[in-house]
C-alpha positions as CSV (number, residue, x, y, z in Angstrom):
1,X,5.9,5.2,37.0
2,X,9.5,6.3,37.2
3,X,10.0,10.0,37.7
4,X,12.2,12.2,35.6
5,X,15.0,14.5,36.7
6,X,14.9,18.0,35.1
7,X,17.6,16.7,32.7
8,X,15.2,14.0,31.5
9,X,17.1,11.2,33.2
10,X,14.8,8.5,34.6
11,X,15.1,7.7,38.3
12,X,14.1,4.5,40.0
13,X,13.2,5.0,43.6
14,X,10.6,2.3,44.2
15,X,12.1,-1.0,43.1
16,X,10.6,-4.5,43.2
17,X,12.7,-7.7,43.5
18,X,10.6,-10.9,43.2
19,X,12.5,-13.8,44.8
20,X,12.2,-17.6,44.8
21,X,15.2,-18.2,47.1
22,X,17.6,-19.5,44.5
23,X,21.3,-18.5,44.9
24,X,20.9,-16.0,42.0
25,X,18.4,-13.9,44.0
26,X,21.3,-12.2,45.9
27,X,22.7,-10.8,42.6
28,X,19.3,-9.2,41.7
29,X,18.9,-7.8,45.1
30,X,22.4,-6.4,45.2
31,X,21.8,-4.6,41.9
32,X,18.4,-3.2,43.1
33,X,19.9,-2.0,46.4
34,X,22.7,-0.2,44.4
35,X,20.2,1.5,42.2
36,X,17.9,2.5,45.1
37,X,20.9,3.8,47.1
38,X,21.8,6.2,44.2
39,X,18.2,7.4,44.1
40,X,17.5,7.4,47.9
41,X,14.8,4.9,47.2
42,X,13.5,1.6,48.6
43,X,13.4,-2.0,47.6
44,X,10.4,-4.3,47.9
45,X,11.3,-7.9,48.3
46,X,8.4,-10.1,47.2
47,X,8.0,-13.9,47.5
48,X,4.9,-15.5,46.1
49,X,3.9,-18.9,47.4
50,X,2.1,-20.7,44.6
51,X,-1.3,-22.1,45.6
52,X,-2.0,-25.7,44.5
53,X,-4.4,-25.6,41.5
54,X,-8.0,-26.4,42.2
55,X,-7.7,-26.0,45.9
56,X,-8.4,-23.3,48.5
57,X,-6.0,-21.8,50.9
58,X,-8.0,-23.1,53.9
59,X,-7.7,-26.7,52.7
60,X,-3.9,-26.5,53.2
61,X,-3.7,-23.7,55.7
62,X,-1.2,-25.5,58.0
63,X,1.0,-26.4,55.0
64,X,1.0,-22.8,53.7
65,X,1.7,-21.4,57.2
66,X,4.9,-23.6,57.3
67,X,5.9,-22.3,53.9
68,X,5.3,-18.8,55.0
69,X,7.5,-19.2,58.1
70,X,10.3,-20.7,56.0
71,X,10.0,-18.0,53.4
72,X,10.2,-15.3,56.1
73,X,13.4,-16.8,57.5
74,X,14.9,-16.9,54.0
75,X,13.9,-13.3,53.4
76,X,15.5,-12.2,56.6
77,X,18.7,-13.9,55.7
78,X,18.7,-12.3,52.2
79,X,18.1,-8.9,53.7
80,X,21.0,-9.3,56.1
81,X,23.3,-10.2,53.3
82,X,22.4,-7.1,51.3
83,X,21.8,-4.6,54.1
84,X,22.5,-1.0,53.1
85,X,21.8,1.8,55.6
86,X,20.7,4.1,52.8
87,X,18.0,1.7,51.5
88,X,14.9,0.4,53.1
89,X,14.3,-3.2,52.1
90,X,10.6,-4.1,52.6
91,X,9.8,-7.9,52.6
92,X,6.3,-9.2,51.6
93,X,5.0,-12.7,51.2
94,X,1.8,-13.4,49.1
95,X,-0.1,-16.5,48.2
96,X,-1.4,-17.1,44.7
97,X,-0.3,-17.1,41.1
98,X,3.3,-15.8,40.8
99,X,2.9,-13.8,37.6
100,X,-0.5,-12.3,38.7
101,X,0.7,-11.4,42.1
102,X,3.9,-9.8,40.9
103,X,2.1,-7.7,38.4
104,X,-0.7,-6.7,40.9
105,X,1.9,-5.8,43.5
106,X,3.8,-3.7,41.0
107,X,0.7,-1.8,39.9
108,X,-0.6,-1.3,43.5
109,X,2.7,-0.1,44.9
110,X,3.5,2.1,41.9
111,X,6.8,0.3,41.3
112,X,9.3,2.1,39.1
113,X,11.5,-0.9,38.2
114,X,11.3,-4.7,38.6
115,X,14.7,-6.4,39.0
116,X,14.5,-10.2,38.7
117,X,16.5,-13.2,37.8
118,X,16.2,-14.9,34.4
119,X,17.8,-18.1,33.2
120,X,20.1,-18.0,30.2
121,X,18.3,-18.8,26.9
122,X,19.9,-21.4,24.6
123,X,20.6,-19.9,21.2
124,X,19.9,-23.4,19.8
125,X,16.3,-23.4,21.2
126,X,15.3,-19.8,22.1
127,X,11.6,-20.5,22.3
128,X,12.2,-22.8,25.3
129,X,12.2,-19.8,27.7
130,X,8.9,-18.2,26.6
131,X,6.9,-19.7,29.3
132,X,9.0,-18.5,32.2
133,X,7.9,-16.1,34.9
134,X,10.6,-13.6,34.0
135,X,9.5,-13.7,30.3
136,X,5.8,-13.1,31.2
137,X,6.7,-10.3,33.6
138,X,8.9,-8.7,31.0
139,X,6.1,-8.7,28.5
140,X,3.2,-7.8,30.7
141,X,4.7,-5.4,33.2
142,X,3.7,-1.7,32.9
143,X,7.0,-0.6,34.3
144,X,10.6,-1.3,33.2
145,X,12.0,-4.7,33.9
146,X,15.7,-5.6,34.4
147,X,16.5,-9.2,33.9
148,X,19.6,-10.4,35.8
149,X,21.5,-13.5,34.4
């Protein structure tokens, strides 16, 4: 959990940015890097490859290996765009359910803050966004979540 300065101010040193490689991911990573730089922290960049329902990893191993290689190249590019000498950016790729893997990673790595993209909710139909990954993470996470729009 986030530590406290003697003044009671919360500090976020261990930050998680889940990415899906949309153009908005850079904005979330930029924000996380700025926060981490102020706290002399690190940023974990996590991409989860969703496993096809009712199958096993080994059934589609070649397919998932190609997705992993593509994801690694995209992560490297994203890291290059947001490089900051004061912040270590640690990339990770997992396979499984996105929400479950993000929450498990957050708990296991003792993440202080999750910074992730969220789409804008229509005021005419606000319930439309309730099934999104960002909504689920915001509700279920045990640490603070910053949604970037």
